[in-house]
All heavy atoms as a GROMACS GRO file, in nm:
protein
  643
    1MET      N    1  16.486  12.184  20.309
    1MET     CA    2  16.379  12.144  20.225
    1MET      C    3  16.392  11.994  20.208
    1MET      O    4  16.500  11.947  20.195
    1MET     CB    5  16.398  12.218  20.097
    1MET     CG    6  16.285  12.178  19.997
    1MET     SD    7  16.294  12.276  19.834
    1MET     CE    8  16.256  12.436  19.896
    2ARG      N    9  16.291  11.923  20.199
    2ARG     CA   10  16.286  11.781  20.184
    2ARG      C   11  16.293  11.753  20.041
    2ARG      O   12  16.223  11.802  19.956
    2ARG     CB   13  16.154  11.721  20.245
    2ARG     CG   14  16.157  11.568  20.232
    2ARG     CD   15  16.021  11.525  20.298
    2ARG     NE   16  15.912  11.555  20.204
    2ARG     CZ   17  15.875  11.485  20.098
    2ARG    NH1   18  15.937  11.377  20.071
    2ARG    NH2   19  15.763  11.525  20.036
    3VAL      N   20  16.390  11.654  20.009
    3VAL     CA   21  16.392  11.606  19.871
    3VAL      C   22  16.382  11.452  19.875
    3VAL      O   23  16.445  11.374  19.953
    3VAL     CB   24  16.534  11.633  19.812
    3VAL    CG1   25  16.551  11.578  19.663
    3VAL    CG2   26  16.560  11.784  19.812
    4ALA      N   27  16.286  11.408  19.801
    4ALA     CA   28  16.260  11.254  19.796
    4ALA      C   29  16.270  11.204  19.658
    4ALA      O   30  16.222  11.274  19.552
    4ALA     CB   31  16.116  11.227  19.852
    5VAL      N   32  16.321  11.082  19.642
    5VAL     CA   33  16.329  11.022  19.514
    5VAL      C   34  16.271  10.879  19.525
    5VAL      O   35  16.307  10.808  19.610
    5VAL     CB   36  16.476  11.006  19.454
    5VAL    CG1   37  16.483  10.930  19.330
    5VAL    CG2   38  16.532  11.152  19.444
    6THR      N   39  16.174  10.844  19.431
    6THR     CA   40  16.122  10.713  19.431
    6THR      C   41  16.150  10.653  19.299
    6THR      O   42  16.123  10.706  19.192
    6THR     CB   43  15.974  10.714  19.447
    6THR    OG1   44  15.932  10.775  19.570
    6THR    CG2   45  15.922  10.560  19.452
    7ARG      N   46  16.226  10.538  19.301
    7ARG     CA   47  16.268  10.470  19.170
    7ARG      C   48  16.173  10.354  19.160
    7ARG      O   49  16.178  10.264  19.250
    7ARG     CB   50  16.422  10.436  19.179
    7ARG     CG   51  16.469  10.362  19.045
    7ARG     CD   52  16.607  10.308  19.054
    7ARG     NE   53  16.603  10.198  19.147
    7ARG     CZ   54  16.708  10.140  19.193
    7ARG    NH1   55  16.832  10.192  19.171
    7ARG    NH2   56  16.700  10.031  19.267
    8SER      N   57  16.123  10.333  19.041
    8SER     CA   58  16.036  10.214  19.018
    8SER      C   59  16.069  10.160  18.871
    8SER      O   60  16.140  10.224  18.798
    8SER     CB   61  15.883  10.246  19.033
    8SER     OG   62  15.860  10.342  18.938
    9GLY      N   63  16.011  10.037  18.845
    9GLY     CA   64  16.035   9.976  18.718
    9GLY      C   65  16.160   9.899  18.712
    9GLY      O   66  16.200   9.832  18.810
   10GLY      N   67  16.226   9.898  18.600
   10GLY     CA   68  16.338   9.817  18.578
   10GLY      C   69  16.304   9.670  18.549
   10GLY      O   70  16.175   9.645  18.537
   11PHE      N   71  16.389   9.589  18.526
   11PHE     CA   72  16.365   9.444  18.485
   11PHE      C   73  16.281   9.381  18.593
   11PHE      O   74  16.189   9.305  18.561
   11PHE     CB   75  16.496   9.375  18.460
   11PHE     CG   76  16.484   9.229  18.430
   11PHE    CD1   77  16.428   9.201  18.293
   11PHE    CD2   78  16.508   9.130  18.507
   11PHE    CE1   79  16.416   9.075  18.247
   11PHE    CE2   80  16.489   8.997  18.456
   11PHE     CZ   81  16.443   8.970  18.339
   12ALA      N   82  16.317   9.393  18.724
   12ALA     CA   83  16.241   9.324  18.821
   12ALA      C   84  16.121   9.398  18.883
   12ALA      O   85  16.043   9.352  18.957
   12ALA     CB   86  16.338   9.302  18.946
   13GLY      N   87  16.105   9.523  18.843
   13GLY     CA   88  15.986   9.604  18.884
   13GLY      C   89  15.989   9.644  19.038
   13GLY      O   90  15.880   9.661  19.094
   14LEU      N   91  16.106   9.652  19.098
   14LEU     CA   92  16.120   9.683  19.236
   14LEU      C   93  16.102   9.830  19.254
   14LEU      O   94  16.137   9.918  19.162
   14LEU     CB   95  16.260   9.635  19.287
   14LEU     CG   96  16.282   9.487  19.277
   14LEU    CD1   97  16.419   9.464  19.324
   14LEU    CD2   98  16.183   9.416  19.361
   15VAL      N   99  16.061   9.870  19.369
   15VAL     CA  100  16.046  10.014  19.402
   15VAL      C  101  16.137  10.045  19.530
   15VAL      O  102  16.155   9.974  19.623
   15VAL     CB  103  15.901  10.041  19.450
   15VAL    CG1  104  15.891  10.189  19.494
   15VAL    CG2  105  15.808  10.017  19.334
   16ARG      N  106  16.215  10.157  19.508
   16ARG     CA  107  16.301  10.200  19.606
   16ARG      C  108  16.275  10.353  19.637
   16ARG      O  109  16.266  10.420  19.539
   16ARG     CB  110  16.446  10.175  19.581
   16ARG     CG  111  16.543  10.218  19.680
   16ARG     CD  112  16.686  10.163  19.644
   16ARG     NE  113  16.769  10.237  19.751
   16ARG     CZ  114  16.884  10.308  19.714
   16ARG    NH1  115  16.918  10.309  19.589
   16ARG    NH2  116  16.963  10.356  19.811
   17ARG      N  117  16.270  10.391  19.759
   17ARG     CA  118  16.247  10.531  19.790
   17ARG      C  119  16.356  10.571  19.899
   17ARG      O  120  16.387  10.502  19.989
   17ARG     CB  121  16.116  10.538  19.854
   17ARG     CG  122  16.083  10.692  19.892
   17ARG     CD  123  15.934  10.700  19.947
   17ARG     NE  124  15.910  10.823  20.018
   17ARG     CZ  125  15.883  10.943  19.949
   17ARG    NH1  126  15.885  10.947  19.824
   17ARG    NH2  127  15.864  11.047  20.026
   18ALA      N  128  16.391  10.700  19.881
   18ALA     CA  129  16.497  10.765  19.970
   18ALA      C  130  16.458  10.910  19.976
   18ALA      O  131  16.409  10.970  19.888
   18ALA     CB  132  16.637  10.735  19.926
   19GLU      N  133  16.482  10.975  20.091
   19GLU     CA  134  16.470  11.113  20.104
   19GLU      C  135  16.575  11.171  20.198
   19GLU      O  136  16.639  11.106  20.285
   19GLU     CB  137  16.334  11.154  20.154
   19GLU     CG  138  16.290  11.107  20.287
   19GLU     CD  139  16.151  11.159  20.324
   19GLU    OE1  140  16.053  11.090  20.273
   19GLU    OE2  141  16.137  11.251  20.401
   20VAL      N  142  16.596  11.294  20.185
   20VAL     CA  143  16.697  11.371  20.264
   20VAL      C  144  16.642  11.514  20.287
   20VAL      O  145  16.545  11.552  20.211
   20VAL     CB  146  16.842  11.387  20.193
   20VAL    CG1  147  16.905  11.254  20.176
   20VAL    CG2  148  16.836  11.461  20.068
   21ASP      N  149  16.702  11.577  20.390
   21ASP     CA  150  16.662  11.710  20.419
   21ASP      C  151  16.791  11.793  20.368
   21ASP      O  152  16.893  11.765  20.415
   21ASP     CB  153  16.638  11.736  20.567
   21ASP     CG  154  16.582  11.869  20.592
   21ASP    OD1  155  16.639  11.971  20.533
   21ASP    OD2  156  16.495  11.886  20.669
   22SER      N  157  16.763  11.894  20.290
   22SER     CA  158  16.876  11.970  20.229
   22SER      C  159  16.953  12.044  20.349
   22SER      O  160  17.081  12.081  20.326
   22SER     CB  161  16.828  12.074  20.130
   22SER     OG  162  16.741  12.164  20.184
   23ALA      N  163  16.886  12.074  20.458
   23ALA     CA  164  16.962  12.135  20.569
   23ALA      C  165  17.068  12.046  20.616
   23ALA      O  166  17.169  12.090  20.677
   23ALA     CB  167  16.861  12.175  20.680
   24ASP      N  168  17.056  11.913  20.614
   24ASP     CA  169  17.157  11.817  20.664
   24ASP      C  170  17.248  11.771  20.542
   24ASP      O  171  17.351  11.705  20.570
   24ASP     CB  172  17.094  11.690  20.712
   24ASP     CG  173  16.993  11.724  20.828
   24ASP    OD1  174  17.019  11.807  20.904
   24ASP    OD2  175  16.888  11.650  20.832
   25HIS      N  176  17.227  11.815  20.424
   25HIS     CA  177  17.311  11.774  20.304
   25HIS      C  178  17.330  11.897  20.225
   25HIS      O  179  17.268  11.923  20.126
   25HIS     CB  180  17.229  11.667  20.231
   25HIS     CG  181  17.208  11.535  20.301
   25HIS    ND1  182  17.301  11.425  20.286
   25HIS    CD2  183  17.123  11.499  20.389
   25HIS    CE1  184  17.262  11.334  20.368
   25HIS    NE2  185  17.152  11.367  20.431
   26PRO      N  186  17.446  11.970  20.253
   26PRO     CA  187  17.486  12.091  20.177
   26PRO      C  188  17.498  12.059  20.025
   26PRO      O  189  17.456  12.152  19.947
   26PRO     CB  190  17.618  12.138  20.227
   26PRO     CG  191  17.618  12.069  20.371
   26PRO     CD  192  17.545  11.946  20.361
   27ALA      N  193  17.536  11.947  19.986
   27ALA     CA  194  17.545  11.912  19.839
   27ALA      C  195  17.412  11.924  19.783
   27ALA      O  196  17.401  11.965  19.660
   27ALA     CB  197  17.618  11.783  19.817
   28VAL      N  198  17.316  11.873  19.845
   28VAL     CA  199  17.176  11.864  19.790
   28VAL      C  200  17.125  12.005  19.787
   28VAL      O  201  17.060  12.054  19.684
   28VAL     CB  202  17.086  11.786  19.878
   28VAL    CG1  203  16.935  11.800  19.836
   28VAL    CG2  204  17.115  11.634  19.863
   29ALA      N  205  17.154  12.089  19.880
   29ALA     CA  206  17.108  12.223  19.877
   29ALA      C  207  17.156  12.306  19.764
   29ALA      O  208  17.088  12.386  19.693
   29ALA     CB  209  17.153  12.295  20.005
   30GLY      N  210  17.286  12.278  19.718
   30GLY     CA  211  17.343  12.343  19.599
   30GLY      C  212  17.278  12.291  19.479
   30GLY      O  213  17.259  12.363  19.379
   31LEU      N  214  17.252  12.159  19.466
   31LEU     CA  215  17.191  12.105  19.346
   31LEU      C  216  17.052  12.147  19.321
   31LEU      O  217  17.014  12.164  19.214
   31LEU     CB  218  17.205  11.951  19.348
   31LEU     CG  219  17.341  11.886  19.344
   31LEU    CD1  220  17.345  11.748  19.380
   31LEU    CD2  221  17.400  11.908  19.200
   32ILE      N  222  16.976  12.167  19.433
   32ILE     CA  223  16.837  12.212  19.422
   32ILE      C  224  16.833  12.343  19.339
   32ILE      O  225  16.747  12.361  19.256
   32ILE     CB  226  16.774  12.237  19.549
   32ILE    CG1  227  16.746  12.102  19.616
   32ILE    CG2  228  16.649  12.317  19.542
   32ILE    CD1  229  16.704  12.115  19.763
   33ASP      N  230  16.930  12.424  19.351
   33ASP     CA  231  16.932  12.550  19.286
   33ASP      C  232  16.964  12.530  19.137
   33ASP      O  233  16.916  12.628  19.053
   33ASP     CB  234  17.036  12.650  19.339
   33ASP     CG  235  17.011  12.696  19.480
   33ASP    OD1  236  16.891  12.690  19.520
   33ASP    OD2  237  17.098  12.725  19.562
   34ASP      N  238  17.022  12.419  19.104
   34ASP     CA  239  17.056  12.392  18.960
   34ASP      C  240  16.952  12.313  18.885
   34ASP      O  241  16.967  12.291  18.763
   34ASP     CB  242  17.193  12.330  18.946
   34ASP     CG  243  17.303  12.416  18.990
   34ASP    OD1  244  17.287  12.531  18.994
   34ASP    OD2  245  17.411  12.351  19.038
   35VAL      N  246  16.849  12.261  18.953
   35VAL     CA  247  16.751  12.176  18.899
   35VAL      C  248  16.613  12.255  18.880
   35VAL      O  249  16.572  12.316  18.979
   35VAL     CB  250  16.727  12.052  18.990
   35VAL    CG1  251  16.613  11.970  18.941
   35VAL    CG2  252  16.855  11.964  18.983
   36SER      N  253  16.562  12.251  18.762
   36SER     CA  254  16.425  12.301  18.747
   36SER      C  255  16.333  12.187  18.706
   36SER      O  256  16.347  12.131  18.588
   36SER     CB  257  16.428  12.414  18.638
   36SER     OG  258  16.296  12.452  18.611
   37LEU      N  259  16.248  12.139  18.794
   37LEU     CA  260  16.157  12.034  18.770
   37LEU      C  261  16.061  12.067  18.647
   37LEU      O  262  16.006  11.973  18.582
   37LEU     CB  263  16.075  11.992  18.892
   37LEU     CG  264  16.153  11.938  19.006
   37LEU    CD1  265  16.065  11.901  19.126
   37LEU    CD2  266  16.239  11.824  18.962
   38ASP      N  267  16.047  12.204  18.627
   38ASP     CA  268  15.952  12.241  18.514
   38ASP      C  269  16.006  12.214  18.384
   38ASP      O  270  15.938  12.219  18.288
   38ASP     CB  271  15.911  12.392  18.542
   38ASP     CG  272  15.841  12.416  18.655
   38ASP    OD1  273  15.766  12.328  18.708
   38ASP    OD2  274  15.858  12.533  18.718
   39GLU      N  275  16.141  12.203  18.375
   39GLU     CA  276  16.208  12.177  18.250
   39GLU      C  277  16.238  12.041  18.214
   39GLU      O  278  16.304  12.012  18.109
   39GLU     CB  279  16.336  12.268  18.243
   39GLU     CG  280  16.306  12.409  18.251
   39GLU     CD  281  16.435  12.497  18.258
   39GLU    OE1  282  16.544  12.436  18.240
   39GLU    OE2  283  16.428  12.619  18.287
   40ILE      N  284  16.198  11.947  18.294
   40ILE     CA  285  16.216  11.804  18.272
   40ILE      C  286  16.132  11.754  18.158
   40ILE      O  287  16.010  11.784  18.153
   40ILE     CB  288  16.197  11.724  18.393
   40ILE    CG1  289  16.298  11.754  18.500
   40ILE    CG2  290  16.202  11.573  18.373
   40ILE    CD1  291  16.267  11.688  18.636
   41PRO      N  292  16.186  11.687  18.059
   41PRO     CA  293  16.111  11.648  17.931
   41PRO      C  294  15.997  11.545  17.998
   41PRO      O  295  16.005  11.475  18.096
   41PRO     CB  296  16.210  11.563  17.858
   41PRO     CG  297  16.330  11.561  17.926
   41PRO     CD  298  16.325  11.645  18.046
   42GLN      N  299  15.881  11.539  17.925
   42GLN     CA  300  15.773  11.447  17.959
   42GLN      C  301  15.829  11.307  17.952
   42GLN      O  302  15.895  11.263  17.869
   42GLN     CB  303  15.656  11.469  17.866
   42GLN     CG  304  15.538  11.389  17.902
   42GLN     CD  305  15.419  11.415  17.809
   42GLN    OE1  306  15.429  11.489  17.718
   42GLN    NE2  307  15.304  11.358  17.847
   43HIS      N  308  15.794  11.227  18.057
   43HIS     CA  309  15.836  11.094  18.071
   43HIS      C  310  15.770  11.012  17.960
   43HIS      O  311  15.656  11.015  17.928
   43HIS     CB  312  15.789  11.041  18.207
   43HIS     CG  313  15.808  10.898  18.218
   43HIS    ND1  314  15.931  10.825  18.204
   43HIS    CD2  315  15.722  10.797  18.230
   43HIS    CE1  316  15.909  10.702  18.218
   43HIS    NE2  317  15.788  10.676  18.232
   44ARG      N  318  15.855  10.932  17.896
   44ARG     CA  319  15.813  10.841  17.787
   44ARG      C  320  15.858  10.691  17.844
   44ARG      O  321  15.970  10.670  17.851
   44ARG     CB  322  15.886  10.860  17.656
   44ARG     CG  323  15.862  10.994  17.604
   44ARG     CD  324  15.953  11.033  17.472
   44ARG     NE  325  16.088  10.991  17.494
   44ARG     CZ  326  16.178  11.067  17.530
   44ARG    NH1  327  16.167  11.185  17.569
   44ARG    NH2  328  16.309  11.015  17.540
   45PRO      N  329  15.760  10.612  17.873
   45PRO     CA  330  15.786  10.483  17.928
   45PRO      C  331  15.870  10.398  17.828
   45PRO      O  332  15.840  10.409  17.700
   45PRO     CB  333  15.643  10.420  17.939
   45PRO     CG  334  15.553  10.527  17.950
   45PRO     CD  335  15.614  10.638  17.872
   46GLN      N  336  15.972  10.328  17.888
   46GLN     CA  337  16.046  10.244  17.803
   46GLN      C  338  16.061  10.110  17.888
   46GLN      O  339  16.075  10.111  18.006
   46GLN     CB  340  16.193  10.299  17.795
   46GLN     CG  341  16.191  10.425  17.712
   46GLN     CD  342  16.332  10.484  17.706
   46GLN    OE1  343  16.407  10.476  17.799
   46GLN    NE2  344  16.355  10.548  17.588
   47PRO      N  345  16.048   9.996  17.815
   47PRO     CA  346  16.048   9.871  17.881
   47PRO      C  347  16.178   9.837  17.960
   47PRO      O  348  16.294   9.885  17.910
   47PRO     CB  349  16.045   9.761  17.764
   47PRO     CG  350  16.001   9.847  17.651
   47PRO     CD  351  16.038   9.990  17.668
   48ASP      N  352  16.163   9.789  18.078
   48ASP     CA  353  16.277   9.753  18.158
   48ASP      C  354  16.372   9.862  18.197
   48ASP      O  355  16.500   9.845  18.227
   48ASP     CB  356  16.368   9.642  18.089
   48ASP     CG  357  16.293   9.510  18.071
   48ASP    OD1  358  16.199   9.489  18.152
   48ASP    OD2  359  16.313   9.456  17.971
   49ARG      N  360  16.324   9.984  18.203
   49ARG     CA  361  16.410  10.111  18.243
   49ARG      C  362  16.335  10.165  18.363
   49ARG      O  363  16.224  10.157  18.384
   49ARG     CB  364  16.403  10.222  18.140
   49ARG     CG  365  16.463  10.172  17.995
   49ARG     CD  366  16.606  10.140  17.995
   49ARG     NE  367  16.698  10.240  18.039
   49ARG     CZ  368  16.765  10.327  17.954
   49ARG    NH1  369  16.753  10.311  17.824
   49ARG    NH2  370  16.854  10.414  18.004
   50TYR      N  371  16.428  10.233  18.456
   50TYR     CA  372  16.375  10.289  18.567
   50TYR      C  373  16.300  10.414  18.542
   50TYR      O  374  16.331  10.490  18.438
   50TYR     CB  375  16.486  10.321  18.660
   50TYR     CG  376  16.555  10.202  18.730
   50TYR    CD1  377  16.690  10.180  18.709
   50TYR    CD2  378  16.474  10.106  18.805
   50TYR    CE1  379  16.742  10.053  18.775
   50TYR    CE2  380  16.531  10.003  18.872
   50TYR     CZ  381  16.661   9.977  18.853
   50TYR     OH  382  16.730   9.872  18.902
   51VAL      N  383  16.205  10.450  18.623
   51VAL     CA  384  16.138  10.575  18.625
   51VAL      C  385  16.161  10.634  18.771
   51VAL      O  386  16.150  10.570  18.869
   51VAL     CB  387  15.978  10.550  18.605
   51VAL    CG1  388  15.910  10.686  18.608
   51VAL    CG2  389  15.959  10.488  18.470
   52TYR      N  390  16.190  10.763  18.768
   52TYR     CA  391  16.212  10.831  18.893
   52TYR      C  392  16.111  10.939  18.923
   52TYR      O  393  16.080  11.016  18.831
   52TYR     CB  394  16.350  10.914  18.891
   52TYR     CG  395  16.460  10.799  18.883
   52TYR    CD1  396  16.504  10.756  18.768
   52TYR    CD2  397  16.523  10.763  19.001
   52TYR    CE1  398  16.616  10.666  18.756
   52TYR    CE2  399  16.629  10.665  18.992
   52TYR     CZ  400  16.676  10.623  18.870
   52TYR     OH  401  16.778  10.530  18.860
   53GLU      N  402  16.049  10.939  19.032
   53GLU     CA  403  15.957  11.040  19.085
   53GLU      C  404  16.040  11.125  19.184
   53GLU      O  405  16.095  11.074  19.280
   53GLU     CB  406  15.836  10.976  19.160
   53GLU     CG  407  15.748  11.083  19.227
   53GLU     CD  408  15.663  11.155  19.124
   53GLU    OE1  409  15.629  11.089  19.015
   53GLU    OE2  410  15.623  11.268  19.144
   54ILE      N  411  16.065  11.254  19.148
   54ILE     CA  412  16.152  11.348  19.221
   54ILE      C  413  16.059  11.452  19.281
   54ILE      O  414  15.981  11.515  19.214
   54ILE     CB  415  16.258  11.403  19.124
   54ILE    CG1  416  16.337  11.296  19.070
   54ILE    CG2  417  16.343  11.506  19.194
   54ILE    CD1  418  16.406  11.341  18.938
   55GLN      N  419  16.077  11.457  19.412
   55GLN     CA  420  15.993  11.563  19.477
   55GLN      C  421  16.099  11.653  19.553
   55GLN      O  422  16.180  11.603  19.636
   55GLN     CB  423  15.899  11.497  19.586
   55GLN     CG  424  15.798  11.414  19.529
   55GLN     CD  425  15.723  11.341  19.645
   55GLN    OE1  426  15.770  11.271  19.725
   55GLN    NE2  427  15.598  11.362  19.628
   56ILE      N  428  16.074  11.784  19.520
   56ILE     CA  429  16.158  11.888  19.592
   56ILE      C  430  16.049  11.979  19.664
   56ILE      O  431  15.985  12.057  19.597
   56ILE     CB  432  16.248  11.957  19.492
   56ILE    CG1  433  16.339  11.863  19.433
   56ILE    CG2  434  16.322  12.071  19.560
   56ILE    CD1  435  16.425  11.939  19.314
   57GLY      N  436  16.049  11.963  19.791
   57GLY     CA  437  15.953  12.048  19.857
   57GLY      C  438  15.810  12.004  19.820
   57GLY      O  439  15.780  11.881  19.828
   58ASP      N  440  15.736  12.098  19.770
   58ASP     CA  441  15.596  12.060  19.729
   58ASP      C  442  15.587  12.036  19.577
   58ASP      O  443  15.473  12.033  19.523
   58ASP     CB  444  15.490  12.166  19.774
   58ASP     CG  445  15.524  12.302  19.718
   58ASP    OD1  446  15.628  12.326  19.655
   58ASP    OD2  447  15.433  12.394  19.738
   59ARG      N  448  15.691  12.039  19.515
   59ARG     CA  449  15.690  12.025  19.359
   59ARG      C  450  15.744  11.887  19.329
   59ARG      O  451  15.822  11.829  19.412
   59ARG     CB  452  15.796  12.118  19.295
   59ARG     CG  453  15.753  12.267  19.307
   59ARG     CD  454  15.851  12.359  19.247
   59ARG     NE  455  15.984  12.347  19.319
   59ARG     CZ  456  16.093  12.335  19.263
   59ARG    NH1  457  16.108  12.354  19.122
   59ARG    NH2  458  16.205  12.316  19.325
   60SER      N  459  15.690  11.822  19.224
   60SER     CA  460  15.739  11.690  19.178
   60SER      C  461  15.733  11.684  19.027
   60SER      O  462  15.676  11.747  18.958
   60SER     CB  463  15.649  11.588  19.249
   60SER     OG  464  15.515  11.588  19.196
   61ALA      N  465  15.813  11.585  18.990
   61ALA     CA  466  15.820  11.549  18.837
   61ALA      C  467  15.857  11.401  18.821
   61ALA      O  468  15.928  11.346  18.920
   61ALA     CB  469  15.924  11.637  18.778
   62GLN      N  470  15.819  11.344  18.716
   62GLN     CA  471  15.851  11.211  18.679
   62GLN      C  472  15.957  11.209  18.558
   62GLN      O  473  15.932  11.289  18.470
   62GLN     CB  474  15.731  11.127  18.642
   62GLN     CG  475  15.726  10.988  18.697
   62GLN     CD  476  15.603  10.917  18.648
   62GLN    OE1  477  15.556  10.930  18.541
   62GLN    NE2  478  15.549  10.843  18.742
   63VAL      N  479  16.069  11.140  18.573
   63VAL     CA  480  16.173  11.136  18.469
   63VAL      C  481  16.213  10.999  18.443
   63VAL      O  482  16.230  10.922  18.537
   63VAL     CB  483  16.270  11.223  18.510
   63VAL    CG1  484  16.346  11.193  18.627
   63VAL    CG2  485  16.382  11.243  18.386
   64GLY      N  486  16.225  10.956  18.308
   64GLY     CA  487  16.278  10.831  18.284
   64GLY      C  488  16.440  10.829  18.297
   64GLY      O  489  16.502  10.927  18.294
   65GLU      N  490  16.477  10.709  18.324
   65GLU     CA  491  16.635  10.685  18.349
   65GLU      C  492  16.713  10.754  18.226
   65GLU      O  493  16.819  10.808  18.258
   65GLU     CB  494  16.650  10.537  18.351
   65GLU     CG  495  16.790  10.492  18.371
   65GLU     CD  496  16.801  10.342  18.391
   65GLU    OE1  497  16.729  10.273  18.323
   65GLU    OE2  498  16.897  10.305  18.450
   66ALA      N  499  16.670  10.745  18.106
   66ALA     CA  500  16.749  10.785  17.998
   66ALA      C  501  16.753  10.946  17.997
   66ALA      O  502  16.840  11.008  17.930
   66ALA     CB  503  16.687  10.742  17.866
   67ASP      N  504  16.670  11.007  18.067
   67ASP     CA  505  16.662  11.150  18.067
   67ASP      C  506  16.730  11.214  18.186
   67ASP      O  507  16.712  11.341  18.211
   67ASP     CB  508  16.516  11.204  18.054
   67ASP     CG  509  16.457  11.175  17.918
   67ASP    OD1  510  16.524  11.179  17.820
   67ASP    OD2  511  16.333  11.136  17.911
   68LEU      N  512  16.796  11.134  18.282
   68LEU     CA  513  16.866  11.192  18.383
   68LEU      C  514  17.002  11.236  18.346
   68LEU      O  515  17.088  11.147  18.305
   68LEU     CB  516  16.884  11.080  18.494
   68LEU     CG  517  16.763  11.051  18.594
   68LEU    CD1  518  16.789  10.944  18.679
   68LEU    CD2  519  16.717  11.179  18.665
   69HIS      N  520  17.022  11.362  18.357
   69HIS     CA  521  17.162  11.417  18.310
   69HIS      C  522  17.197  11.531  18.405
   69HIS      O  523  17.119  11.596  18.471
   69HIS     CB  524  17.147  11.481  18.168
   69HIS     CG  525  17.107  11.383  18.071
   69HIS    ND1  526  17.182  11.274  18.023
   69HIS    CD2  527  16.994  11.376  18.003
   69HIS    CE1  528  17.122  11.210  17.929
   69HIS    NE2  529  16.998  11.263  17.924
   70GLY      N  530  17.325  11.561  18.419
   70GLY     CA  531  17.383  11.674  18.482
   70GLY      C  532  17.335  11.685  18.623
   70GLY      O  533  17.341  11.593  18.694
   71PRO      N  534  17.300  11.806  18.676
   71PRO     CA  535  17.263  11.826  18.818
   71PRO      C  536  17.150  11.732  18.871
   71PRO      O  537  17.141  11.688  18.979
   71PRO     CB  538  17.226  11.970  18.822
   71PRO     CG  539  17.295  12.034  18.704
   71PRO     CD  540  17.300  11.931  18.601
   72LEU      N  541  17.059  11.704  18.771
   72LEU     CA  542  16.945  11.622  18.814
   72LEU      C  543  16.994  11.480  18.842
   72LEU      O  544  16.950  11.424  18.940
   72LEU     CB  545  16.838  11.618  18.701
   72LEU     CG  546  16.705  11.541  18.725
   72LEU    CD1  547  16.632  11.595  18.845
   72LEU    CD2  548  16.623  11.537  18.602
   73ARG      N  549  17.084  11.434  18.762
   73ARG     CA  550  17.140  11.298  18.790
   73ARG      C  551  17.216  11.304  18.922
   73ARG      O  552  17.205  11.215  19.001
   73ARG     CB  553  17.229  11.253  18.676
   73ARG     CG  554  17.333  11.140  18.703
   73ARG     CD  555  17.264  11.013  18.743
   73ARG     NE  556  17.216  10.948  18.622
   73ARG     CZ  557  17.148  10.825  18.622
   73ARG    NH1  558  17.125  10.773  18.747
   73ARG    NH2  559  17.107  10.776  18.520
   74GLU      N  560  17.297  11.411  18.939
   74GLU     CA  561  17.378  11.418  19.064
   74GLU      C  562  17.280  11.424  19.191
   74GLU      O  563  17.302  11.360  19.292
   74GLU     CB  564  17.456  11.538  19.060
   74GLU     CG  565  17.582  11.538  18.959
   74GLU     CD  566  17.654  11.667  18.966
   74GLU    OE1  567  17.681  11.728  19.070
   74GLU    OE2  568  17.668  11.729  18.854
   75LEU      N  569  17.164  11.497  19.172
   75LEU     CA  570  17.070  11.506  19.282
   75LEU      C  571  17.010  11.366  19.306
   75LEU      O  572  17.010  11.330  19.429
   75LEU     CB  573  16.962  11.606  19.251
   75LEU     CG  574  16.854  11.623  19.361
   75LEU    CD1  575  16.906  11.688  19.474
   75LEU    CD2  576  16.738  11.714  19.296
   76VAL      N  577  16.962  11.295  19.213
   76VAL     CA  578  16.915  11.166  19.232
   76VAL      C  579  17.007  11.064  19.300
   76VAL      O  580  16.982  10.997  19.391
   76VAL     CB  581  16.852  11.108  19.094
   76VAL    CG1  582  16.823  10.958  19.104
   76VAL    CG2  583  16.727  11.187  19.061
   77ASP      N  584  17.136  11.070  19.239
   77ASP     CA  585  17.241  10.978  19.294
   77ASP      C  586  17.262  11.007  19.439
   77ASP      O  587  17.276  10.915  19.519
   77ASP     CB  588  17.370  10.988  19.218
   77ASP     CG  589  17.358  10.927  19.074
   77ASP    OD1  590  17.260  10.855  19.049
   77ASP    OD2  591  17.446  10.956  18.989
   78HIS      N  592  17.270  11.138  19.483
   78HIS     CA  593  17.296  11.169  19.615
   78HIS      C  594  17.190  11.132  19.710
   78HIS      O  595  17.217  11.075  19.812
   78HIS     CB  596  17.330  11.325  19.633
   78HIS     CG  597  17.368  11.366  19.768
   78HIS    ND1  598  17.511  11.376  19.791
   78HIS    CD2  599  17.311  11.396  19.887
   78HIS    CE1  600  17.514  11.409  19.925
   78HIS    NE2  601  17.399  11.419  19.978
   79VAL      N  602  17.067  11.158  19.668
   79VAL     CA  603  16.957  11.125  19.748
   79VAL      C  604  16.941  10.965  19.768
   79VAL      O  605  16.925  10.912  19.879
   79VAL     CB  606  16.819  11.184  19.706
   79VAL    CG1  607  16.706  11.135  19.773
   79VAL    CG2  608  16.824  11.328  19.710
   80MET      N  609  16.956  10.891  19.659
   80MET     CA  610  16.953  10.750  19.670
   80MET      C  611  17.062  10.684  19.742
   80MET      O  612  17.049  10.587  19.812
   80MET     CB  613  16.944  10.693  19.531
   80MET     CG  614  16.818  10.733  19.447
   80MET     SD  615  16.674  10.684  19.522
   80MET     CE  616  16.648  10.514  19.482
   81THR      N  617  17.183  10.752  19.743
   81THR     CA  618  17.299  10.700  19.819
   81THR      C  619  17.299  10.728  19.966
   81THR      O  620  17.325  10.653  20.054
   81THR     CB  621  17.438  10.747  19.758
   81THR    OG1  622  17.436  10.711  19.620
   81THR    CG2  623  17.550  10.703  19.834
   82HIS      N  624  17.255  10.861  19.993
   82HIS     CA  625  17.266  10.912  20.135
   82HIS      C  626  17.131  10.917  20.216
   82HIS      O  627  17.124  10.947  20.331
   82HIS     CB  628  17.332  11.050  20.137
   82HIS     CG  629  17.470  11.033  20.080
   82HIS    ND1  630  17.570  10.993  20.147
   82HIS    CD2  631  17.520  11.080  19.964
   82HIS    CE1  632  17.685  10.996  20.060
   82HIS    NE2  633  17.646  11.057  19.957
   83GLY      N  634  17.020  10.884  20.143
   83GLY     CA  635  16.883  10.906  20.200
   83GLY      C  636  16.846  10.787  20.282
   83GLY      O  637  16.904  10.686  20.275
   84SER      N  638  16.734  10.807  20.351
   84SER     CA  639  16.679  10.697  20.426
   84SER      C  640  16.548  10.675  20.383
   84SER      O  641  16.480  10.750  20.324
   84SER     CB  642  16.699  10.719  20.578
   84SER     OG  643  16.629  10.844  20.610
   0.00000   0.00000   0.00000
């Protein structure tokens, strides 16, 4: 399954995107099971903070930097570090 993360905002307003295929990244495959995009709190814009658009297959959600915790944070970090 394809997992993509787009980070935007922050002080400089730069956009960075990365994606991985869970078939090639076993750690991502395990984290997908622990993440429910439906349970992510509604994004509240905050000045100079990052916003993440997270896509898992055909589902997506937007989350603010302050709301990234637990498996969701691990998933975002892995995709941004190992994705292309």
